[in-house]
GUPAMI-743927 format. One record per residue (C-alpha): residue number from 1; residue in one letter; z, x, y. Coordinates in Angstrom, 1 decimal. Example, Ala and Ser with C-alpha at 12.3 -4.5 7.8 and 13.67 -1.06 7.14 Angstrom:
<pts>
[pt 1, A, [7.8, 12.3, -4.5]] [pt 2, S, [7.1, 13.7, -1.1]] 
</pts>
This chain:
<pts>
[pt 1, M, [0.1, -0.1, 0.0]] [pt 2, S, [0.8, 2.9, 2.3]] [pt 3, I, [-2.6, 4.4, 1.6]] [pt 4, V, [-4.4, 1.1, 2.5]] [pt 5, A, [-2.3, 0.8, 5.7]] [pt 6, G, [-3.2, 4.3, 6.9]] [pt 7, L, [-7.0, 3.9, 6.2]] [pt 8, L, [-6.9, 0.7, 8.4]] [pt 9, L, [-4.7, 2.5, 11.0]] [pt 10, S, [-7.1, 5.4, 11.1]] [pt 11, A, [-10.3, 3.0, 11.7]] [pt 12, C, [-8.5, 1.3, 14.8]] [pt 13, A, [-9.9, 2.2, 18.2]] [pt 14, T, [-7.5, 3.6, 20.5]] [pt 15, Y, [-7.1, 3.1, 24.4]] [pt 16, A, [-7.5, 5.8, 26.9]] [pt 17, P, [-7.3, 5.0, 30.9]] [pt 18, A, [-10.5, 5.4, 32.9]] [pt 19, P, [-9.3, 5.9, 36.7]] [pt 20, L, [-11.5, 4.6, 39.6]] [pt 21, G, [-13.6, 7.1, 41.5]] [pt 22, D, [-13.4, 7.8, 45.1]] [pt 23, G, [-16.9, 6.6, 45.6]] [pt 24, Q, [-17.7, 9.5, 48.2]] [pt 25, G, [-20.8, 10.9, 46.9]] [pt 26, A, [-22.2, 14.2, 46.5]] [pt 27, A, [-21.5, 16.5, 49.5]] [pt 28, S, [-24.6, 18.5, 49.2]] [pt 29, V, [-27.9, 18.3, 47.5]] [pt 30, R, [-27.0, 21.7, 45.9]] [pt 31, Q, [-24.5, 19.7, 43.9]] [pt 32, L, [-27.2, 17.5, 42.3]] [pt 33, T, [-29.2, 18.2, 39.5]] [pt 34, A, [-32.4, 16.6, 37.8]] [pt 35, P, [-32.5, 17.9, 34.2]] [pt 36, A, [-35.3, 16.7, 31.9]] [pt 37, A, [-32.9, 15.2, 29.3]] [pt 38, A, [-31.7, 12.8, 32.0]] [pt 39, M, [-35.4, 11.1, 32.0]] [pt 40, P, [-36.2, 10.2, 28.7]] [pt 41, T, [-38.5, 7.3, 29.8]] [pt 42, L, [-39.7, 8.8, 33.0]] [pt 43, A, [-41.7, 12.0, 32.6]] [pt 44, M, [-42.8, 13.5, 36.0]] [pt 45, P, [-45.8, 15.7, 36.5]] [pt 46, E, [-44.7, 19.1, 36.0]] [pt 47, H, [-42.5, 20.3, 38.8]] [pt 48, R, [-39.9, 22.9, 39.6]] [pt 49, F, [-36.7, 21.2, 41.0]] [pt 50, D, [-35.4, 23.8, 43.4]] [pt 51, P, [-33.7, 22.0, 46.5]] [pt 52, S, [-32.9, 25.3, 47.9]] [pt 53, S, [-36.2, 25.1, 50.2]] [pt 54, G, [-35.6, 21.4, 50.8]] [pt 55, L, [-36.6, 18.2, 48.9]] [pt 56, D, [-40.2, 17.3, 48.5]] [pt 57, V, [-41.3, 13.8, 47.6]] [pt 58, T, [-41.3, 14.4, 43.8]] [pt 59, E, [-37.7, 16.1, 43.8]] [pt 60, V, [-36.6, 13.4, 45.8]] [pt 61, A, [-37.9, 10.8, 43.3]] [pt 62, M, [-36.4, 13.0, 40.4]] [pt 63, L, [-33.0, 12.8, 42.3]] [pt 64, A, [-33.4, 9.1, 42.8]] [pt 65, V, [-33.8, 8.3, 38.6]] [pt 66, V, [-30.8, 10.5, 37.8]] [pt 67, N, [-28.1, 9.9, 40.6]] [pt 68, S, [-29.0, 6.4, 41.9]] [pt 69, P, [-25.7, 4.5, 41.7]] [pt 70, A, [-27.7, 1.2, 41.0]] [pt 71, L, [-29.4, 2.8, 38.0]] [pt 72, K, [-26.0, 4.2, 36.8]] [pt 73, V, [-24.8, 0.6, 37.0]] [pt 74, K, [-28.0, -0.5, 34.7]] [pt 75, R, [-27.4, 2.2, 32.0]] [pt 76, D, [-23.8, 0.8, 31.7]] [pt 77, E, [-25.3, -2.7, 31.2]] [pt 78, L, [-27.6, -1.2, 28.4]] [pt 79, G, [-24.4, 0.3, 26.9]] [pt 80, I, [-22.9, -3.1, 26.9]] [pt 81, A, [-26.0, -4.7, 25.2]] [pt 82, R, [-26.0, -2.0, 22.6]] [pt 83, A, [-22.3, -2.8, 21.8]] [pt 84, Q, [-23.2, -6.3, 21.6]] [pt 85, A, [-25.8, -5.6, 19.1]] [pt 86, F, [-23.5, -3.4, 17.1]] [pt 87, A, [-20.9, -6.1, 17.2]] [pt 88, A, [-23.7, -8.9, 16.0]] [pt 89, G, [-24.4, -6.9, 13.0]] [pt 90, L, [-20.6, -6.5, 11.8]] [pt 91, L, [-19.7, -8.5, 8.8]] [pt 92, P, [-17.0, -11.2, 9.3]] [pt 93, D, [-13.6, -10.1, 8.2]] [pt 94, P, [-12.1, -12.3, 5.2]] [pt 95, Q, [-9.0, -14.2, 5.6]] [pt 96, L, [-5.9, -13.5, 3.8]] [pt 97, N, [-3.4, -16.1, 3.5]] [pt 98, F, [0.2, -15.9, 2.1]] [pt 99, G, [3.1, -18.3, 2.0]] [pt 100, K, [6.3, -18.3, 0.1]] [pt 101, D, [8.9, -21.2, -0.4]] [pt 102, Y, [12.6, -20.7, -1.2]] [pt 103, L, [14.8, -23.1, -3.0]] [pt 104, T, [17.3, -24.6, -0.9]] [pt 105, H, [19.5, -25.7, -3.9]] [pt 106, P, [18.7, -23.1, -6.8]] [pt 107, G, [19.0, -24.4, -10.2]] [pt 108, P, [18.2, -23.4, -14.0]] [pt 109, G, [14.6, -22.8, -14.5]] [pt 110, L, [13.6, -23.0, -11.0]] [pt 111, S, [12.1, -20.3, -8.8]] [pt 112, S, [11.0, -19.6, -5.2]] [pt 113, A, [7.2, -20.6, -4.9]] [pt 114, Y, [4.2, -18.9, -3.3]] [pt 115, N, [0.7, -19.3, -2.6]] [pt 116, L, [-1.8, -16.2, -2.3]] [pt 117, G, [-5.4, -17.1, -0.9]] [pt 118, L, [-8.7, -15.2, 0.3]] [pt 119, S, [-11.4, -16.9, 1.9]] [pt 120, E, [-14.8, -16.0, 3.8]] [pt 121, D, [-16.7, -17.8, 6.0]] [pt 122, V, [-20.2, -18.0, 4.5]] [pt 123, T, [-21.9, -19.7, 7.1]] [pt 124, A, [-21.1, -16.6, 9.3]] [pt 125, L, [-22.8, -14.4, 6.7]] [pt 126, L, [-25.9, -16.6, 6.5]] [pt 127, M, [-26.2, -16.5, 10.2]] [pt 128, R, [-25.9, -12.8, 10.6]] [pt 129, S, [-29.5, -11.9, 10.3]] [pt 130, S, [-30.3, -14.4, 13.4]] [pt 131, R, [-27.4, -13.1, 15.4]] [pt 132, R, [-28.7, -9.3, 14.9]] [pt 133, A, [-32.2, -10.3, 15.5]] [pt 134, A, [-31.2, -12.1, 18.9]] [pt 135, A, [-28.7, -9.2, 20.0]] [pt 136, R, [-31.4, -6.4, 19.3]] [pt 137, S, [-34.0, -8.1, 21.2]] [pt 138, Q, [-31.4, -8.6, 23.8]] [pt 139, A, [-30.6, -4.8, 23.9]] [pt 140, E, [-34.3, -4.0, 24.0]] [pt 141, Q, [-34.8, -6.4, 26.9]] [pt 142, V, [-32.1, -4.6, 29.0]] [pt 143, N, [-33.6, -1.3, 27.9]] [pt 144, L, [-37.0, -2.3, 29.4]] [pt 145, D, [-35.3, -3.7, 32.4]] [pt 146, L, [-33.8, -0.2, 33.0]] [pt 147, L, [-37.2, 1.5, 32.6]] [pt 148, W, [-38.6, -1.0, 35.2]] [pt 149, A, [-35.5, -0.5, 37.4]] [pt 150, E, [-36.1, 3.4, 37.0]] [pt 151, W, [-39.9, 2.9, 38.0]] [pt 152, Q, [-38.7, 0.9, 41.2]] [pt 153, S, [-36.3, 3.3, 42.2]] [pt 154, V, [-38.9, 6.0, 42.0]] [pt 155, A, [-41.3, 3.8, 44.4]] [pt 156, Q, [-38.3, 3.3, 46.6]] [pt 157, A, [-37.6, 6.9, 46.8]] [pt 158, R, [-41.5, 7.6, 48.0]] [pt 159, L, [-41.2, 4.7, 50.4]] [pt 160, L, [-37.9, 6.0, 52.2]] [pt 161, F, [-39.3, 9.5, 52.0]] [pt 162, D, [-42.5, 8.4, 54.0]] [pt 163, Q, [-40.3, 6.0, 56.2]] [pt 164, V, [-38.0, 8.8, 57.3]] [pt 165, Q, [-40.9, 11.3, 57.8]] [pt 166, T, [-42.7, 8.8, 59.8]] [pt 167, L, [-39.7, 7.8, 61.8]] [pt 168, R, [-39.0, 11.7, 62.5]] [pt 169, A, [-42.7, 12.0, 63.9]] [pt 170, Q, [-42.5, 9.2, 66.0]] [pt 171, Q, [-39.0, 10.2, 67.1]] [pt 172, A, [-40.6, 13.6, 68.1]] [pt 173, R, [-43.8, 12.1, 69.9]] [pt 174, L, [-41.4, 9.8, 71.8]] [pt 175, T, [-39.0, 12.7, 72.7]] [pt 176, S, [-42.1, 14.7, 73.9]] [pt 177, E, [-43.2, 11.9, 76.1]] [pt 178, Q, [-39.7, 11.3, 77.4]] [pt 179, T, [-39.4, 14.9, 78.5]] [pt 180, A, [-43.1, 14.6, 80.3]] [pt 181, L, [-42.1, 11.5, 82.0]] [pt 182, A, [-38.8, 12.9, 83.0]] [pt 183, R, [-40.5, 15.3, 85.3]] [pt 184, L, [-42.0, 12.5, 87.4]] [pt 185, E, [-38.7, 10.4, 88.1]] [pt 186, P, [-37.5, 12.9, 90.7]] [pt 187, A, [-40.6, 12.7, 92.8]] [pt 188, I, [-40.4, 8.9, 92.4]] [pt 189, H, [-36.8, 8.6, 93.8]] [pt 190, A, [-37.7, 11.1, 96.3]] [pt 191, A, [-40.3, 8.9, 97.6]] [pt 192, L, [-38.5, 6.0, 97.4]] [pt 193, H, [-35.7, 7.6, 99.9]] [pt 194, A, [-38.3, 8.9, 102.2]] [pt 195, G, [-39.9, 5.3, 102.5]] [pt 196, N, [-43.2, 6.7, 101.1]] [pt 197, L, [-43.0, 4.1, 98.2]] [pt 198, T, [-42.1, 0.4, 97.9]] [pt 199, Y, [-39.9, -0.6, 94.8]] [pt 200, D, [-42.9, -2.7, 93.5]] [pt 201, T, [-45.0, 0.5, 93.5]] [pt 202, A, [-42.2, 2.6, 92.0]] [pt 203, S, [-41.5, 0.3, 89.4]] [pt 204, V, [-44.4, 1.3, 87.2]] [pt 205, G, [-43.0, 4.9, 87.1]] [pt 206, L, [-39.6, 3.7, 86.4]] [pt 207, N, [-40.3, 1.4, 83.9]] [pt 208, A, [-42.4, 3.9, 82.0]] [pt 209, G, [-39.4, 6.2, 81.5]] [pt 210, A, [-37.1, 3.1, 80.6]] [pt 211, D, [-39.5, 1.8, 78.0]] [pt 212, V, [-39.8, 5.3, 76.4]] [pt 213, R, [-35.8, 5.8, 76.2]] [pt 214, K, [-35.5, 2.2, 74.8]] [pt 215, R, [-38.3, 3.1, 72.1]] [pt 216, V, [-36.4, 6.4, 71.4]] [pt 217, A, [-33.2, 4.5, 70.9]] [pt 218, D, [-34.9, 1.9, 68.5]] [pt 219, T, [-36.4, 4.5, 66.6]] [pt 220, A, [-33.1, 6.6, 66.2]] [pt 221, I, [-31.5, 3.3, 65.0]] [pt 222, A, [-34.3, 2.7, 62.6]] [pt 223, L, [-34.1, 6.5, 61.2]] [pt 224, H, [-30.4, 6.3, 60.8]] [pt 225, Q, [-31.0, 3.3, 58.5]] [pt 226, A, [-33.8, 4.8, 56.5]] [pt 227, E, [-31.7, 8.0, 56.2]] [pt 228, S, [-28.7, 5.9, 55.1]] [pt 229, D, [-30.7, 4.3, 52.3]] [pt 230, L, [-32.1, 7.3, 51.1]] [pt 231, H, [-28.6, 8.9, 50.9]] [pt 232, V, [-27.3, 5.9, 49.0]] [pt 233, L, [-30.4, 6.1, 46.8]] [pt 234, L, [-29.8, 9.6, 45.7]] [pt 235, G, [-26.0, 9.3, 45.5]] [pt 236, L, [-25.3, 11.5, 48.6]] [pt 237, A, [-22.4, 11.4, 51.0]] [pt 238, P, [-23.3, 9.7, 54.2]] [pt 239, N, [-22.7, 13.3, 55.9]] [pt 240, A, [-24.7, 15.1, 53.6]] [pt 241, R, [-27.6, 17.0, 55.0]] [pt 242, L, [-31.3, 15.9, 53.9]] [pt 243, D, [-33.9, 18.3, 54.5]] [pt 244, L, [-37.4, 16.7, 53.6]] [pt 245, V, [-40.3, 19.1, 53.4]] [pt 246, G, [-44.0, 18.5, 52.3]] [pt 247, A, [-46.2, 15.7, 52.8]] [pt 248, P, [-45.6, 11.8, 51.6]] [pt 249, Y, [-46.8, 10.7, 48.4]] [pt 250, Q, [-50.5, 9.8, 48.1]] [pt 251, A, [-51.3, 7.0, 46.1]] [pt 252, S, [-55.0, 5.6, 45.9]] [pt 253, A, [-55.8, 3.3, 42.8]] [pt 254, T, [-59.4, 2.7, 41.8]] [pt 255, P, [-61.0, -0.4, 41.1]] [pt 256, E, [-61.5, 0.7, 37.5]] [pt 257, Q, [-57.7, 1.3, 37.2]] [pt 258, V, [-56.9, -2.0, 39.1]] [pt 259, Q, [-59.2, -3.8, 36.6]] [pt 260, Q, [-57.9, -1.8, 33.5]] [pt 261, A, [-54.3, -2.6, 34.6]] [pt 262, L, [-55.1, -6.3, 34.9]] [pt 263, T, [-56.3, -6.4, 31.4]] [pt 264, D, [-53.4, -4.5, 30.0]] [pt 265, L, [-50.8, -6.0, 32.0]] [pt 266, P, [-48.6, -7.6, 29.5]] [pt 267, R, [-48.7, -4.5, 27.3]] [pt 268, R, [-47.6, -1.9, 29.7]] [pt 269, R, [-45.3, -3.3, 32.6]] [pt 270, P, [-41.8, -2.8, 31.7]] [pt 271, D, [-40.7, -6.0, 33.4]] [pt 272, L, [-43.1, -8.1, 31.4]] [pt 273, L, [-42.2, -6.5, 28.2]] [pt 274, A, [-38.5, -7.1, 28.9]] [pt 275, L, [-39.2, -10.7, 29.5]] [pt 276, Q, [-41.1, -10.8, 26.2]] [pt 277, A, [-38.0, -9.1, 24.3]] [pt 278, G, [-35.9, -11.8, 26.1]] [pt 279, Y, [-38.1, -14.5, 24.9]] [pt 280, Q, [-37.9, -13.3, 21.1]] [pt 281, S, [-34.1, -13.0, 21.7]] [pt 282, Q, [-34.0, -16.5, 22.8]] [pt 283, E, [-36.2, -17.5, 19.6]] [pt 284, A, [-33.6, -16.0, 17.3]] [pt 285, Q, [-30.8, -17.9, 19.3]] [pt 286, L, [-32.7, -21.2, 18.6]] [pt 287, R, [-33.0, -20.4, 14.9]] [pt 288, A, [-29.5, -19.9, 14.7]] [pt 289, A, [-28.6, -23.1, 16.5]] [pt 290, V, [-31.1, -24.9, 13.9]] [pt 291, L, [-29.2, -23.2, 11.0]] [pt 292, A, [-25.7, -24.1, 12.5]] [pt 293, Q, [-26.7, -27.8, 12.3]] [pt 294, F, [-26.0, -27.5, 8.4]] [pt 295, P, [-22.8, -27.8, 6.7]] [pt 296, A, [-20.4, -24.8, 7.5]] [pt 297, L, [-19.4, -23.6, 4.4]] [pt 298, N, [-16.0, -21.8, 3.6]] [pt 299, V, [-15.4, -20.3, 0.2]] [pt 300, G, [-12.1, -18.8, -1.1]] [pt 301, F, [-10.0, -18.0, -4.0]] [pt 302, N, [-6.2, -18.6, -4.4]] [pt 303, K, [-3.3, -18.0, -6.6]] [pt 304, A, [0.2, -20.0, -6.4]] [pt 305, R, [3.3, -20.4, -8.5]] [pt 306, D, [5.7, -23.5, -7.9]] [pt 307, T, [9.3, -24.0, -8.1]] [pt 308, T, [9.2, -24.5, -11.8]] [pt 309, D, [7.9, -21.2, -12.3]] [pt 310, V, [4.5, -22.5, -13.4]] [pt 311, S, [1.6, -20.3, -12.1]] [pt 312, T, [-2.0, -21.3, -11.2]] [pt 313, R, [-5.3, -19.8, -10.1]] [pt 314, G, [-8.3, -21.5, -8.5]] [pt 315, F, [-10.7, -21.7, -5.6]] [pt 316, S, [-11.2, -23.7, -2.5]] [pt 317, I, [-14.2, -25.0, -0.7]] [pt 318, G, [-14.2, -26.1, 2.9]] [pt 319, I, [-17.2, -27.9, 4.3]] [pt 320, T, [-17.8, -29.6, 7.7]] [pt 321, L, [-19.4, -33.1, 7.5]] [pt 322, P, [-22.5, -33.3, 9.6]] [pt 323, L, [-21.6, -36.9, 10.8]] [pt 324, F, [-21.8, -36.6, 14.4]] [pt 325, D, [-22.3, -33.5, 16.2]] [pt 326, R, [-24.7, -31.7, 14.0]] [pt 327, N, [-24.9, -29.1, 16.6]] [pt 328, R, [-27.6, -31.2, 18.4]] [pt 329, G, [-26.3, -30.2, 22.0]] [pt 330, N, [-26.7, -26.4, 21.4]] [pt 331, I, [-30.1, -27.0, 19.8]] [pt 332, A, [-31.3, -29.0, 22.8]] [pt 333, I, [-29.9, -26.1, 25.3]] [pt 334, E, [-31.5, -23.4, 23.4]] [pt 335, K, [-34.9, -25.3, 23.3]] [pt 336, A, [-34.7, -25.8, 27.1]] [pt 337, T, [-33.7, -22.2, 27.6]] [pt 338, R, [-36.7, -21.1, 25.7]] [pt 339, Q, [-39.0, -23.4, 27.8]] [pt 340, Q, [-37.4, -21.7, 30.6]] [pt 341, L, [-38.2, -18.3, 29.6]] [pt 342, K, [-41.9, -19.0, 28.6]] [pt 343, D, [-42.5, -20.6, 32.0]] [pt 344, D, [-40.7, -17.7, 33.8]] [pt 345, Y, [-42.9, -15.2, 32.0]] [pt 346, E, [-46.0, -16.9, 32.7]] [pt 347, A, [-45.0, -17.3, 36.4]] [pt 348, R, [-44.3, -13.5, 36.7]] [pt 349, V, [-47.8, -12.5, 35.1]] [pt 350, L, [-49.6, -14.9, 37.5]] [pt 351, D, [-47.8, -13.7, 40.6]] [pt 352, T, [-48.3, -10.1, 39.4]] [pt 353, R, [-51.9, -10.6, 39.1]] [pt 354, S, [-52.2, -12.4, 42.5]] [pt 355, D, [-50.1, -9.7, 44.3]] [pt 356, M, [-52.3, -7.1, 42.8]] [pt 357, Q, [-55.5, -8.7, 44.1]] [pt 358, R, [-53.9, -9.0, 47.3]] [pt 359, L, [-52.9, -5.4, 47.7]] [pt 360, V, [-56.2, -4.3, 46.8]] [pt 361, A, [-57.7, -6.5, 49.6]] [pt 362, D, [-55.0, -5.4, 52.2]] [pt 363, L, [-55.4, -1.9, 51.5]] [pt 364, A, [-59.1, -2.2, 52.0]] [pt 365, T, [-58.6, -3.9, 55.4]] [pt 366, L, [-55.8, -1.1, 56.4]] [pt 367, Q, [-58.3, 1.7, 55.6]] [pt 368, Q, [-60.9, 0.3, 58.0]] [pt 369, Q, [-58.4, -0.3, 60.6]] [pt 370, R, [-57.0, 3.2, 60.3]] [pt 371, V, [-60.4, 4.8, 60.6]] [pt 372, S, [-61.0, 2.6, 63.7]] [pt 373, L, [-57.5, 3.5, 65.3]] [pt 374, A, [-57.5, 7.2, 64.5]] [pt 375, A, [-60.6, 7.3, 66.6]] [pt 376, H, [-59.3, 5.1, 69.2]] [pt 377, A, [-56.1, 7.3, 69.4]] [pt 378, Q, [-58.0, 10.5, 69.6]] [pt 379, Q, [-60.1, 9.3, 72.5]] [pt 380, L, [-56.8, 8.2, 74.3]] [pt 381, D, [-55.2, 11.5, 73.7]] [pt 382, A, [-58.2, 13.2, 75.3]] [pt 383, A, [-58.0, 10.8, 78.1]] [pt 384, R, [-54.2, 11.6, 78.5]] [pt 385, R, [-54.9, 15.3, 78.7]] [pt 386, A, [-57.5, 14.8, 81.2]] [pt 387, A, [-55.4, 12.6, 83.1]] [pt 388, E, [-52.6, 15.2, 83.2]] [pt 389, T, [-54.9, 17.5, 84.6]] [pt 390, G, [-56.2, 15.4, 87.1]] [pt 391, W, [-52.8, 14.3, 88.3]] [pt 392, Q, [-51.5, 17.9, 88.5]] [pt 393, Q, [-54.6, 18.7, 90.8]] [pt 394, G, [-53.9, 15.4, 93.0]] [pt 395, L, [-57.2, 13.9, 91.8]] [pt 396, L, [-55.3, 11.0, 90.2]] [pt 397, D, [-52.7, 8.5, 91.5]] [pt 398, W, [-49.5, 8.7, 89.3]] [pt 399, P, [-49.7, 4.9, 88.4]] [pt 400, T, [-53.2, 5.4, 86.7]] [pt 401, Y, [-51.9, 8.5, 85.1]] [pt 402, L, [-48.7, 6.7, 83.8]] [pt 403, T, [-51.1, 3.9, 82.4]] [pt 404, I, [-53.2, 6.3, 80.7]] [pt 405, R, [-50.3, 8.0, 79.1]] [pt 406, S, [-48.5, 4.6, 78.0]] [pt 407, S, [-52.2, 3.7, 76.2]] [pt 408, A, [-52.1, 6.9, 74.5]] [pt 409, L, [-48.5, 6.8, 73.5]] [pt 410, S, [-49.1, 3.3, 72.1]] [pt 411, A, [-52.0, 4.2, 70.1]] [pt 412, D, [-50.3, 7.1, 68.5]] [pt 413, L, [-47.3, 5.2, 67.5]] [pt 414, D, [-49.5, 2.4, 66.2]] [pt 415, L, [-51.4, 4.9, 64.0]] [pt 416, L, [-48.1, 6.2, 62.4]] [pt 417, D, [-47.0, 2.7, 62.0]] [pt 418, L, [-50.4, 1.9, 60.1]] [pt 419, Q, [-50.1, 4.8, 58.0]] [pt 420, Q, [-46.7, 4.0, 56.8]] [pt 421, Q, [-47.8, 0.7, 56.2]] [pt 422, Q, [-50.8, 1.7, 54.1]] [pt 423, A, [-48.7, 4.1, 52.2]] [pt 424, T, [-46.1, 1.2, 51.4]] [pt 425, Q, [-48.9, -1.0, 50.2]] [pt 426, A, [-50.3, 1.8, 47.9]] [pt 427, I, [-47.1, 2.7, 46.6]] [pt 428, A, [-46.3, -1.0, 45.7]] [pt 429, L, [-49.8, -1.5, 44.1]] [pt 430, E, [-49.3, 1.7, 42.0]] [pt 431, A, [-45.8, 0.4, 40.8]] [pt 432, L, [-47.3, -3.2, 39.9]] [pt 433, L, [-50.1, -1.4, 37.9]] [pt 434, G, [-47.5, 0.5, 35.8]] [pt 435, N, [-49.1, 3.7, 37.2]] [pt 436, T, [-46.5, 5.7, 38.7]] [pt 437, D, [-47.3, 9.1, 36.9]] [pt 438, L, [-44.0, 8.8, 35.0]] [pt 439, A, [-45.4, 7.6, 31.5]] [pt 440, T, [-47.9, 10.0, 30.5]] [pt 441, V, [-46.3, 13.6, 30.8]] [pt 442, H, [-43.6, 14.9, 28.3]] [pt 443, P, [-40.1, 15.1, 29.7]] [pt 444, V, [-39.8, 18.7, 29.0]] [pt 445, S, [-42.3, 19.4, 31.7]] [pt 446, V, [-39.7, 18.6, 34.1]] [pt 447, K, [-37.8, 22.1, 35.3]] [pt 448, A, [-34.4, 22.2, 36.7]] [pt 449, V, [-33.0, 25.2, 38.1]] [pt 450, T, [-29.9, 26.1, 39.9]] [pt 451, P, [-30.5, 27.5, 43.4]] 
</pts>
């Protein structure tokens, strides 16, 4: 008996506390790593990870996959789903019953009575395969959802990289403009005090400087938000230095790639595969609900002795009479849930196909607009340089000069905005295509080094 008790105790789980963290994030990029083993489902193009010289767009994406707090929660959900699949495959424990009755008034030929029984829920055994199938499909759905979340995190990292770089470029352009206009304001104020200018005339110059200062402040706020989002995505502390280097990610899907992706969409997109796995899990749950409508069966064996010292052995069978419930409510719920999942999947596929076609059309329009706007901005920049020379030589009045400068500034900022919008649409299309350069190269190609 002691041996059995020892074996039972050795198989028991033990408790260990897990204190909460402080949630401060990494104080420096140098504390972060991007090992290949941490990306089993996302293989980057061969790239050397070395943050000592700053982070390029690929390194930012690599760090997002490994260190994103949201992805860590998703991986925890996968651990829960796998634990549930493990639990669904376990056999139900048998039930052991023992009872003993003591005589109140002992007498000759009488003894205490006892009963000993061992029973097993047969219905739980019969439904084990359905439970396992449902749990395994559920775990597969969570795993595919994690893969899709990783793809989305890579796309988000690329978008934020581009957004931060664009805002920094806009800020540099606005700062340069602010510096140039600052040289005009003393002359305007001096002319006002001397009576050579009216406030109506001077307002053009004063408003130009105020408008640029406002744009500088608005751009700084937008940049703070973008940098903060990128810090969170990478698991960095809010005050950690973030050096971004290199060009933003360039994505340009060909019409052939789009058409091929539309054809293969249900077989390659992780989110659609996840919905398919969820549907299979629901099919198994519906089968289990149908099986549960049949009478529940419990079989046992027992041994007993009465007070006259007569011993007996026998068996017991417990059965639920399906007269009223018959599990009809659960069957109806599982059928309705299956229909909901079916409609959800078909709606997702339709939305995805529509979004892809829309993005292709948008990108074509944005490309045409970019060519036109780039030429327009180049012309206005040339006009700004000529106007600056004319104003310095006294050949051009300053209101006209400021109007030309304002038009050139607006064109430059619009071009930067358009480039970012085009990059956003291109990255979104690539994510919808399931073509993120993350599923075709072996993970061992990723190199992580310690700077």
